[in-house]
C-alpha positions as CSV (number, residue, x, y, z in Angstrom):
1,M,-10.0,-4.0,8.2
2,K,-6.3,-3.4,7.7
3,L,-5.2,-2.2,4.3
4,K,-2.3,-4.6,3.9
5,S,-4.5,-7.6,4.5
6,S,-6.8,-6.9,1.6
7,R,-6.1,-8.7,-1.7
8,R,-7.4,-5.8,-3.6
9,F,-4.3,-3.7,-2.9
10,D,-1.3,-4.1,-5.2
11,Q,1.8,-2.6,-3.8
12,S,5.1,-2.1,-5.5
13,I,8.3,-0.1,-4.8
14,R,9.6,2.6,-7.1
15,P,13.3,3.0,-8.0
16,D,13.6,5.8,-5.4
17,G,12.5,3.3,-2.7
18,R,9.0,4.7,-2.1
19,A,5.9,2.6,-2.2
20,V,3.2,2.8,-4.8
21,R,0.0,1.1,-4.1
22,E,-2.9,0.4,-6.5
23,V,-6.4,0.5,-4.9
24,Q,-9.7,-0.2,-6.5
25,A,-12.1,2.8,-6.4
26,S,-14.6,1.0,-4.2
27,E,-11.9,0.2,-1.6
28,A,-10.5,3.7,-1.8
29,K,-14.0,5.0,-0.9
30,T,-14.2,2.7,2.1
31,H,-10.6,3.3,3.3
32,L,-9.9,6.9,2.4
33,P,-8.6,7.9,5.9
34,Q,-6.1,5.0,6.0
35,L,-5.0,5.8,2.4
36,L,-4.4,9.5,3.4
37,D,-2.3,8.3,6.3
38,A,-0.2,6.3,3.9
39,V,0.2,9.3,1.6
40,E,1.3,11.3,4.6
41,R,4.0,8.7,5.2
42,G,5.3,9.2,1.6
43,E,3.4,6.6,-0.4
44,T,1.7,7.3,-3.7
45,I,-1.7,5.7,-4.2
46,V,-3.1,4.9,-7.6
47,I,-6.8,4.5,-7.7
48,T,-8.1,2.1,-10.4
49,R,-11.5,1.3,-11.8
50,H,-11.9,-2.0,-13.6
51,G,-8.2,-2.4,-13.7
52,R,-7.5,1.0,-15.3
53,A,-5.7,3.8,-13.4
54,I,-8.1,6.8,-13.0
55,A,-6.5,8.9,-10.3
56,R,-3.4,9.3,-8.1
57,I,-3.0,10.6,-4.6
58,V,0.5,11.8,-4.1
59,P,2.4,13.3,-1.1
60,E,2.5,17.1,-0.9
61,A,5.1,19.2,-2.7
62,E,8.0,18.5,-0.3
63,H,7.9,14.8,-1.2
64,R,7.4,15.6,-4.8
65,Q,10.6,17.7,-4.8
66,T,12.5,14.6,-3.7
67,E,11.0,12.6,-6.7
68,I,12.0,15.4,-9.0
69,R,15.6,15.5,-7.6
70,V,15.9,11.8,-8.1
71,A,14.7,12.0,-11.7
72,I,17.1,14.9,-12.4
73,D,20.0,12.9,-10.9
74,G,19.1,10.0,-13.1
75,I,19.1,12.1,-16.2
76,K,22.5,13.6,-15.3
77,A,23.9,10.1,-14.7
78,L,22.7,9.1,-18.2
79,R,24.3,12.2,-19.7
80,C,27.6,11.4,-18.0
81,A,27.4,7.9,-19.3
82,G,27.2,9.3,-22.8
83,V,23.5,8.3,-23.5
84,R,22.0,10.7,-26.0
85,L,18.5,10.6,-27.4
86,S,17.1,12.0,-30.6
87,T,14.3,14.6,-30.6
88,E,11.9,11.8,-31.8
89,E,12.9,9.5,-29.0
90,I,12.4,12.2,-26.4
91,G,9.0,13.0,-27.9
92,A,8.0,9.3,-27.8
93,L,9.1,9.0,-24.2
94,L,7.1,12.1,-23.2
95,D,4.0,10.8,-24.9
96,E,4.5,7.4,-23.3
97,G,4.8,9.1,-19.9
98,R,1.7,11.1,-20.4
99,N,-0.3,8.1,-21.5
100,S,0.9,5.7,-18.7
101,D,1.9,8.1,-15.9
102,A,-0.9,7.0,-13.6
103,V,0.0,3.4,-14.1
104,R,3.7,3.7,-13.5
105,A,3.9,6.0,-10.6
């Protein structure tokens, strides 16, 4: 069975152009080798159970560094545009990221 033909896989594209795919835990168990191949190609896999994100498989550090650079460039662009956040807004965004990081990928 090919992964892309399954209706249980929900794929989206992140702002940096890389794919993020949500996979049910039962499907991840069955198709782990194919999922690992996808991660090697740069995809991030979010494993869900009953519709709730429980784990994430991400590319190794080299790919992660690219994500970090993209995020930093985005922050620098906001600063150049004059966007400023209060301490409370930054704290709220950090909390939101911690609570929903597995869902947003």
